[in-house]
Residue, then its C-alpha position, 0 to 999 in steps of 0.5 A: x877542430x881535430x882533423x886527425x881522422x883525415x889520416x885514418x881515412x886517407x890510409x884506408x882509402x889508399x890501402x883498399x884501392x891498392x888491394x882492389x887494383x891488384x885484384x883487378x890487374x890479376x883478373x885482367x892479366x895486367x902484369x909486368x912481365x920480366x925481361x932483360x931490362x927488369x929488376x924483378x924476376x916474377x910477373x907482378x900486377x902493375x898500376x897500383x900507383x893510381x891508388x895514391x893518385x885518388x887517395x891524395x886527390x881526395x886528401x886535397x879536396x878535404x884540405x880545401x874544404x877545411x880551409x887548410x890549403x889555399x884554392x890556388x895550391x889546390x888547383x896547382x897540385x890537383x890539376x897538374x897531378x891529374x894530367x900527369x897521372x892520366x898521361x902515365x895511365x895511358x902510357x901504362x896501358x899502351x904507348x905514347x910517343x916520348x915527344x907527346x909525353x914530354x909536351x904533356x909534362x911541360x903543359x902540366x908544369x906550366x899549369x902548376x907554375x901559373x897557379x903558384x905564381x912561378x919560382x919565388x926568390x932564391x936565397x944564396x947566403x944573405x942575398x935574395x935573388x929574383x930570377x924573373x922569367x928565367x926563374x920560371x923557365x928553370x922551375x918548369x924544367x925542374x918540375x919536368x925533370x923531377x917527375x921523369x926522374x921519379x919514374x926512372x928511380x921507380x925500378x925496385x920494390x918499395x924504393x919510390x914509396x919509401x923515398x916519397x914518405x921520407x921526403x914528405x915526413x922530413x918536410x913536415x919536420x922542417x915546417x914544424x921546426x921552422x915555424x910554418x906548421x900550416x904547411x904540414x897537412x899536404x905532405x903529411x897526407x901524401x905520406x899517408x897515401x903512399x903508406x897505404x900503397x907501400x903495404x902492397x909494394x914493400x919487398x917483395x912487391x905484390x903490385x907495382x906503382x906504374x908511370x901514373x903513380x911515379x910521375x904523379x909523385x914527382x910533380x906533386x913533390x915538386x909542387x909542394x917544394x915550390x909552395x914551400x919556397x913561396x913561404x921561405x926561400x930556405x925551404x926550397x933548399x931543404x926540399x932539394x936536400x931531402x930529394x937528394x938520393x933520387x936527384x943525384x942518382x938519376x942526374x948523374x946517370x943521365x949525364x953519363x949516358x948522354x956523354x957516352x951517346x946512349x939513347x936516353x929515352x930507352x929503358x935500362x938498368x944502370x942507375x946506382x940503386x939498380x947496380x946496388x940491388x944486383x950487387x947485394x942480391x936484395x931490393x929490401x936492403x937497398x930500399x932500407x938504405x935509401x930510407x936510412x940515408x934520408x933520415x940519418x944524413x939528409x934530414x939533419x942537414x935540411x934542418x940545419x939549413x931551415x932552422x939553424x942558419x946553415x947556408x942553403x947552397x953549402x948545405x946542398x953541397x954537403x948533402x950531395x957530396x957523399x951521394x955522388x961518391x955512392x953513385x960513382x962507387x955503384x957505377x951509375x950510368x955505366x954499361x949494364x954489363x959492368x962489374x961492381x967491385x968491393 
């Protein structure tokens, strides 16, 4: 049976819902007003990421009914994603204390891990290691960090959408090259759902994603990476490599701010991509650069790991090294008044 119509349907749903959410936000004055910590200068409707949530949830139902994903995968990703989206939506429209948000994040992560069976064995060279309960704890922190860093990195027009599409389509390439085409449908349809939203979010953005969308993307990408790891240990390395731009920038920034004694839960504009957007005076240039790094640098290394026998940990170091150099060059984590030299 030809399931190609899934792609057209999900794209149409995402595009139309984003359009409707934009008009709703404009009619109700649900606007993101620029302030000293904003990277935009024009009031812009927010909350468009709900379109991604609804479109991809529909995609998961279609895949379940078509027998293209297991019921356990559906329950894991749809359930955890829905909880994170609700928490983000409530925070977008009011305020939830950080401790309660974090509790909800761990509950959603635990739900996902229970349905997926926790963290699978991890491969280091020729050695496969089962970390047991410690691996499950590490996986929970991985999911919580990924969904939060995705929120942190959603700070300029189009960047979170382009990253998600590159990672998902890159994962599809890994699955195709690695002989696991049965895994392609979920990341492919997530990329399609994001594409429908990106039409409205591409620089200059006409609507922002909001916490509901960014947190949802973070935990879904994490869930898909763990699903892949249960099929092949090397696929987890591939996913970590593909997610490198966001992981390196957000993690380096976090540690630098922690060591300086900053309140890390406070909003700021000190990620490398934010400094870069101010340096070049363009969201578009930085967003396109992120896409280029994903496609021209990270994807080939991920293919080398999953298809051509490159050691996963070595591939990760190779992939992340220049990203770390870029993070340092663009002053990731420094005080926002710091200047950027050529």
